[in-house]
N, C-alpha and C positions, 0 to 999 in steps of 0.2 A: 642666420637666414641666408639663402643664396642671394647673390647680388641681383640676378634678374627678377627674382621674386620681390625683393626689397623695392626695386625701381617700379615694378608693376603696381605694387600696393601703394606706394607713395605718390604715384602719378595718375593711376587709373588706366594706364596703358595695358594692353594684353602682354602676356609673357613673351610672345613672339616679337612684338615691337620693342619690348624692353631689351631683348637679346640683340636686336639689330643695332640699337643705340650704343650698347656696350661694345659690340664688335667693331663699331666705327670709331671707337676711342673717344667718345663724347662724355664718358662717365669717369669721374675721379673719386677715389676713396682716400680720405685724409690727404687730399692734395695730389695724389698720384693717380695717373691714368691706369685703369684696370680694364682689360679686354676679355677677361674670363667670366662668363655668365654664372659659373658655379662658385665663384669666389665667395667665401663666407664673411658676412659682416654682422656686427652686433651693435655697438654703440659708436662706430666711426661716423665721421661726417661724409656724406655722399652728395655729390653734385652732378648736374648735367649742364654742360656748357657754362660752367662756373656759377650756376645757380644752385644754392644749397637746398636739398630736399628736406621736408619735414619728415621726421621718423614715423613710419607707418605703425599703426596699432594692429596687432594680430587680431583677427576675428576669432571669436570663441563660440563653439557650438557644443552644448551638452544635452544628453537625454537623461531624464530623471524619471524614476518610477515613483510617483507621488503617493504617499500613504494618506488615509483620511486624517483629518485633524490639523492640517496645515493649509494656510492661505497662500495665494500666489502674489499678493500685494507685498510691497517692501515697507509699507507703513503700518503703524499701530503696534500694539503690544502683544499680539497673538503670534504663536509659532508660525514661521514662514518656510516655504520650500527652500529658501536660500540658506536656512539654518542647517539643512541636510548636506550642503555642498562644501566640501573642504577643497577649495580652489583659491589660489593666491589673488585672483582678480574677480572674485565672486561679486564684489560691490559694483562692478560694471554691468552686470547681467540683468536681463529682464526676461519674463516669461513670454513665450510666443502663444498668445491666447491664454485662456484661463480654465481652471477646474475649480469647482466649488470646494469649500472647506471639507465637506463630507464626501466628496468624490475622490477618485484615485486613478492611477494609471499614468499614461505617457504625457510628459511635459518636455518641451524643448526650451532651454535657456540659452540666451545669446547676447552679444553686444552689437549685433548687426541689425540695425533698424530696417534696412532695405529688405533683408531676408524675411523679417517678421511681417512686414507689410505684404509681401508676396504670398506668405502662407495664410494670413488671416483675411486677405481681401476677398470679397464675394466674387470678384471678377476672375480670380485665379482658379476657383473650383477645386481646391486641394481637399481630397477626401479625408474624413475623420471617422474611424470605426470605434464603436462602443459595445461593450458587453454589459447588459443591464438586468438586474434582478428586479422583477416587478410583482406587484400584487394586484389581482383583478382578473377579469375575463379577457382572454386574448382574441376573442372573436372579431373585434374591430381593428386589429393590428394592421391589416392590409390597407386600411384607409390612408395610412401614412405615405404610401407610394403615390397616391393620387393628390395628396396635399391636404393639410388641415389648417384651420385658423388658430393662431396663437396670439390673441389680443389684437386683431386688426391686421396681422401679417399672415399670409398663406405660405406655408413652407412644406416641403415634402422630403421624404427619405429616398435615397438612391437604391437602398436594399434593406429588406427586413427579413429576419430569419428567426424561427423559434429554435433555440439551442437545446433546451430541456424544459421541463415543467417549471414555469415561473421565471425562465431566463431567456432573454432575446438578444439578438445581435442587430445593430442598426448602423447604417452608413449614411452620412450626410456630407455635403460639400460646402456648407456655410458654417457660420459660427455665431449665431445670434445669442443674446443673453438667455442662459438657461434653456437653450433650444431643445435639447433632447428631452429634458424633464417636462417641458411645456407641451411638446408634441405627444408624449405618452399620456400626459394628463388629459389631453384633448380627446383621446380615445378611451378614456375611463380607467387608466392604469396609474398606480402609484409606484414611484421609484423607491426601491429599498436600498439598492446599491448600484453605483454607476462607475464603470472602469473604461478609460480610453485605452485601446490596445494598438491603434495604428494611426499614423499621420502620413498622408501620401502613400508611398510604398515602403515606408519604414515601420517595422513592427517592434513591439516592446520586447526586450530581451534582457533586462536587468532586474534583479530582485527588488521587492518593494522597499523603498527607502534608499535604494542604490542609484548611482549615476555613473556615466562615463562620457568621454569625448567622442564626437562623431567624426568620421573620416570625410574627405571631400566627396567620395562616391556616395556615402550615406546622405549627405546634405542634398545632393542632386536627386536622390530617391524621394526625399520629402516633397520636392517641387514637381516631380513627374506626375 
């Protein structure tokens, strides 16, 4: 890891401020002053003004295309989404939001609790888009835009579109328990299949059961 990135992650400083500290000669690596922000460090002792920094943990962000039949919880004896991920630090990860066992599509897995909070918080209004196969009459689908009651809570969709006969696309910016299924049930529709295809501006591009790491740019796209 670059020294400026190491200092930034270990202290919470911006990369720019970390560089300034390094260039001023305040940072030592294994006891020696290093003024090169690009200097590579791994397991060496790094200090600022003789105060040793705790080694920062790299944040991990993965996108997974969840198949049906897997739960997002880490507990119990059922197959979990983490069984699908061959990553050396998979035990550190948690799911950002949930998908039911019989649902499928995009899940983000991370060890960054702050990122998770920003994505799932109702105040953040991060969009989630679903493609849903339904059974029933679609004539009341438009009611979702005005808001429907789902057990004492009124929620609404940002966008609703009929994709084909029996298949709809719905966009929401909240994440209440079983929200999409409950909304569709409120207008007389039964969900046969539910797939999440987008979170924020990040769209699903891995095969079912597959996963990959997200770039910093993609992480920003989730929060936009």
